N, C-alpha and C positions, 0 to 999 in steps of 0.2 A: 209634388203636391204639398200644399200647406197642411201641417198637422192640425187637427182640431183641438179644442181646449180639452185638457185632461179631465175636467169635471163633467164633460158631456160625452155621451156615447157617439162614436163615429157612425155615419150612415153611408152605406155603399149602394150606389144606384147607377143606372145607365141613363143617358140623355140623348135626345134627338137634336142635332145641330147642323148647321151648314159647315162646309169644308173649311171655311175661314175661321170658324170658332173652335175647331177641334183642339188645336194646341192650347188655347186658353183654358178650355174645360178640363183637359187632361192634367194640366199643371196646376190649376187653381181651384177647380171645383166651383160649386155654387152654395154659398152660405154654410160652409163647413161640411158639405157633402162630398164624399169621395166618389169620383166618376172614373172608373177604369175602362168603361166601355162606352163608345160613342156610336150612335146610329146616324150616319150622315144622310142628310136630305138628298133625295135622288134628283139630280139636276139633268139627268139624261132624258129629255123629252123627244117626241117624234116630230117636232116642228121642223127639223132639218129636212124631213121628207117632203114638205110643201114646195120649197124651191127645187127639190130634186124632181118631183113629178111635174112641176111647172116647166122646168128646163126640158124634160123629156117631151112634154106636150108641145113646147115651142119648137123644138128641133123637128118633131114630127110634122108640125104645121109648116115649117120652112121647107121641108122636103115636098110636101103637097103643093105649096105655092111654086116651088121650082118646077115641078112637073107641069103645073098649069101654065106657067110662063113659057115653057119649052113647047107646048102644044098650040099656043096662040101668039102671033107676031104683032098683034094690034095693041090697042090701048090697054085692054084687059091683061095682056101678057106683061106689059110694062109695069102695071100696078102689082101683078102677082110677083114679079121679080123683086120689086121694092119690098113688098111684104115678106117675102121669103128671106131677104137680107135682115130685116128687123127681127124676124123669128129666129134666125140663126144666132144673131147677137144676143137676144134675150135668153134663148135656151142655153147658150154657152155660159153667160153670166150666172144664170140660175144654177146650172150644174156646178160651176166653180164655188158659188156661195154655199150650195148644199154640201159639197165635199169639204170646204173649210169648216162649216158648222159641225159636220160629222167628226172631223179630225179634232176639233176643239172639244167637243163633248166626250170624246173617247179618252182624253187625258185625265189620269188620276194620280195624285201625288200623296204618297203615304208618309206621315210624319215620322221623323227619326225616333226610334225607341218604341214604335208601335207596330202592330201587325194587322193587315187588312184581310177580311174574310170575303173572298170573291164567290158570288153565287150566279147561277144561270138557271132561269126558270124556277127559282126558289131553292135549288139544290146547291150545296157547297161544292165548288169546283176545286179551289186551292186557296192558299194564303199568299198574300202579297207582302214582300219585304219592303223596308223603307226606300223611298225614291219615287221616280216617275214611271208610270205604267200606262199602256194604251189598251183600252178595251174596245176592240174593233167590232165585237159582236154587239148588236143593238140591245139585246136583252141580258147582257152581262152587267153586273153592278156590284159595288162594295156595300154589303149590308151592315158590317160591323168594323169598327176600328178599335182594337184592343191594345191597352198599354201592357206590354210584355217585358219591359226592361226595368221599369221603376219599382223599387221596393216601397210598396204602399203602406203607410202607417195606419194603424187601427187601434182605437182606444175603446175599451169595453168595461166600464165600471159595474161591479156586481153589488147590488144593494141587499141588505139584511142577510148576510152570509153567516150561517151558524158555525160555531167552533166545536171543539170536542165536548166542551161543557154545555153545548147548546145555547151559547150566548151569541145573539145575532150582532155581527159587526155592522157598523153603519155603512161602510162601503169598502171595496177593494178595487183599486185601479189596476187594470191589466192592459199592458201595451204590447202590441206585436207588429211585425212587419211581414207582409206576404208579397209574393210575386206570382203572376199568371204565367205559367210555363206553356200551356197548350191553349191557344186562343179559341180554336174550333171546339175543343172539348168543353171549355168554360161556357161559351155562349150557347151551345146547343144542349148542354146537360143541365145547367142550373140558371145561368143568367146572373146579373149583378144584384138585382133586388132579392131574389131568393137566396143568393149567397150571403147577403147581409144577415138574414134570419138564421141560416144554418151556422154561420161563423159565430154569431152572438150566442146561440144556444150551446154550441160546442165549448166556447170560452167560459160561459157561466157554469156549465157542468164540470169542466176541469178545475175552475177556481173553487167551487163548492167542495169537490172531492179533496182538494189540497187543504182547504180551511178546516174540514172535518178532522184532519190529522193533527191540527195544531191546537195547543192549549191557549186559552184566552190571554193569559199573562205573557205569552210569547208570540202574540199575534204580530207585533212589530218586527219580529224576525223574518216575516214574509217579505218585507221590503228588501229588494236586492238579492233575494235568495235564488238558489239555482233552480231553474224551471226547465231544465233540459228534458225531463220526462214528460212535462206538459207539452213542450214543443213537438216531441216525437209522437205523442198521442194525437195532437191536432194534425200533424202531417199525415198520419195514418188515416184519419177521418176525411181529410180534404184532398187526398191524392187522386181520388176518382173524379174530381172536378177540374183537374189540371192546375191546381194551385199548390204552392209550397211555402211553408212558413220559414222565413229566413232568420228570425230572431224574436224573442219575447222576454219580458220581465215584469215585475210587480213594482211600480214606482212608489205607490203610496197605499197605506192602510189606515182607515178611519175607524176608531173604536166608539162605542156608545158613550154618551155624555157622562152618565153616572160612572161608568167604568173608567173613563178618562179622569174624573175627579178622584176615583179610588187610586188610579195609577199616580195621579199628582200627589196624593197624600202619601202613597208608598214611596214615591220619588223623594218627597220632602223628608220623610222619615229616614230613607236611605241616605240622603245627604247629611242629615243630622247624625246618623250613625257613622257615616264616613268621617264627618268632622270629629265626632267623639273618638273614633278609631285613630284618626290622625293625632288628636291630642293625647290619647292614651299611648299611641306609638311614640310620641315625643317624650312623654313622661317615662315610658318604659325604656326608651333609648337613654335618657338621662340616668335612670337608675342603673341600667346595664353598664353605662360608661363609668358611673361611680363605682359599681361593683368591680368592673374591669380594672379601674385604677387601684382599688383596694387589693384586688388580686395581684396586680403588678407590684404594688408595694410589698404585699406578703411574699411574693416570689423573690423580690430583691432581698427582703429580710432573710427569707429561707436560703437564698443563694449565699448571702453573707455568712449566715450560720453554717451553711455547708462548707464554705471556704474556711471558716474558723475550725470547724470539726475536722476538715481535711488537714489543716495546718497542725492542729493538736494531734491528729492521727499520725501525720508524718513525723512530728516531733517525738511522739511515743514510739513510733517505729524506729526512729533514729536512736532514741534512748535504749530501746530493746536491742537494737542492732549493736550499740556500743556495749550494753551489758553482756549480750551474747558474745561479743568479741572479747570482752574482758574475761568472761567465764571460759571462753575457748582458749584465751591466752593462759589463764590460770590452769585450765585442764591440760593445755600443752606443756605448761611449766611442770605441773605435777607429773604428767606423763614422762617428760624428759628426766625429771628427778628419779621417778621410779625406774625408767630405763637405765639411767646412770647408776642408780643403786644396784639394780639387777645386773647391769654389766660389770659393775665393780665386784658384786658378790660372785658373779660368774667367773670373773678373772681371779678373785681370791680363792674361789673353790677350785678353779683350774690350777692355780699356784699351789694350793694345799694338796690337791691331788698329785701334782708333780712332786711336791715335797714328800708326800706319803709314798709315792712310787720310789723316789730317791731313798727315803728312809727304809722302805721295804728292801730295796736293793742293798742299802748299807747293812740292814739287818741280816740279809742273807750272807753278805760278805763277813759280817761280824760272827755269824754262827759257824761259818767255815773256819774262821780264825780261832774261835773258842774250841771247836772240835780239834783243831791242830794243837791248841794249848792243852786241851784235855789229854790228848794222846801223849803229848810231850811230858805233861805232869804225871800221867800214868807210868810212863817210862821212868820218870825220876823217882816216883814212889816205889816202883818195882825195884829199881836199882837200889834205893835206900833200904827197902825191905830185904832185898837180897844181901845187902851189905851187913845188915844187922841180924840176919838170921844166924842161929847157932850152927846149923849145918846146912849145907846145900842140899837141896832136894831137886832132883831132876825128874821131871814128869815128861814122859814121852807119850804122846797121844797116838802116834803111829810110827811105823818103822821108817817112814820117809823123812821125817824131820820134826822140828818143834813148832808149836803154835806160838806165834809172836804177837797175837792180837791182844788188846787191852783187856778184853773180857776173860780171856784165858789167864792172863796175868793176874786179874783180880780173883778169879776162882782159885788159882794156885795159892795166892796170898791168904785166902780164907782157910785153906787146908793147913797152912803152916801155923805153928804155935806163935802166940802173940809175943812180939819183942818187947823190950823195955819201952815204956811210954815215952815218946819223944814229942814234945809239942810241935805241931806243924808250923810251917812258915806262915806268918801273917799275910793276910791279903792286902791289897792296895788300900782298901777302905777300912782296915783294922779288923775284919772278920775273916774267918777261915772258911772257904767254900768247901762244901761236901761234894761227894761224888754225884749225888742226886742233883745238886745245884748245877754242877758242871754239865750234867746230862740235860737238865731242863733248859739250859740256855742262859743268856745274860739277863740281868734284872731289867725291870720295866723302865727305870730311869735311864739306863744305858741305851735301851732300844729307842726311847724317845730322844 
């Protein structure tokens, strides 16, 4: 079918037409009218019964003439025989014509994509699929031919549809496609004319409900919006009529003139604001680029200074490392000197200790020698005293023998009278040692 203009509401109707015009009406309609149902003109008349009855009457007349000719051999019998022949021929031709007429009137051809509703005595018998069918019953006929395969387009503009702010929109174009699934249910329940009113009311109600949820400034968002919920609602309402909505959308929305001017002003202001935003964006971008360049230069200067600081820090570290190395070298040198001095002092102390030990040993040896010398000198003194004594005095300490010790000798010498003073023998260093000196040991200088 040709879709009607979107600015006009589609009209669904049914039409009465001959069988030859069914295809044209279903595919083209009349003046933008959608015609999904055709009532074919009944071409099955009873005129075929005239030749049938005439043929039967002629055959019956021929039989009667044959009986009359058989009962009379004269001239009347000859005439009856001729008339019976003509009656048989006329009856046979009439019966053949009646049968051909009946056969031709029983042929029904259903257009492809349509479904025929067969009735008998006004009651629906069954549906006829596309193709040729033979209706042998004289009172069987096709009352309706329904388009059940084409998706029929339907346009329903809704005028003065209010929005959420109660602003009436000038129009909302609603376009849908529907298909008749059950031909018998459609023609017997509602019919094409009534379906047009029901569909228009359902569409307007659904559109008004949708528009009530939309703000006026967002009314253009209805164009091309998702209307699956509306399609489901319409299918629920139209299911009992044997119709299914296969698709729908909102192609256009017309706002009031004043609101369009208001939107035009807003659009112009929005464009100016967009241009200002673009200009400001370019200016901002230039400033940002300039700031980025300054930042990059500052980063380069900072990096250069960081490199210089790192170089100075490395140099200072090197100097500190050298100074530390020098200090460590000097400390090592001082440590070595201290260790050397200590080692030398230790060696000298060890040598001095060895010398002291040797001196002590020598001192012990010299003391033994001095004791020997004292004993010898004591003997010499005793002998000298004994020699110079006026008379010998024998002192016996015991009966077993005489005491020959130096102490005994000195005691004995003390008991004796003093002899004539004889100067003692000079010592090695010009002084005469006494007995006490001899007993005390060698002088300090000799020990050292």
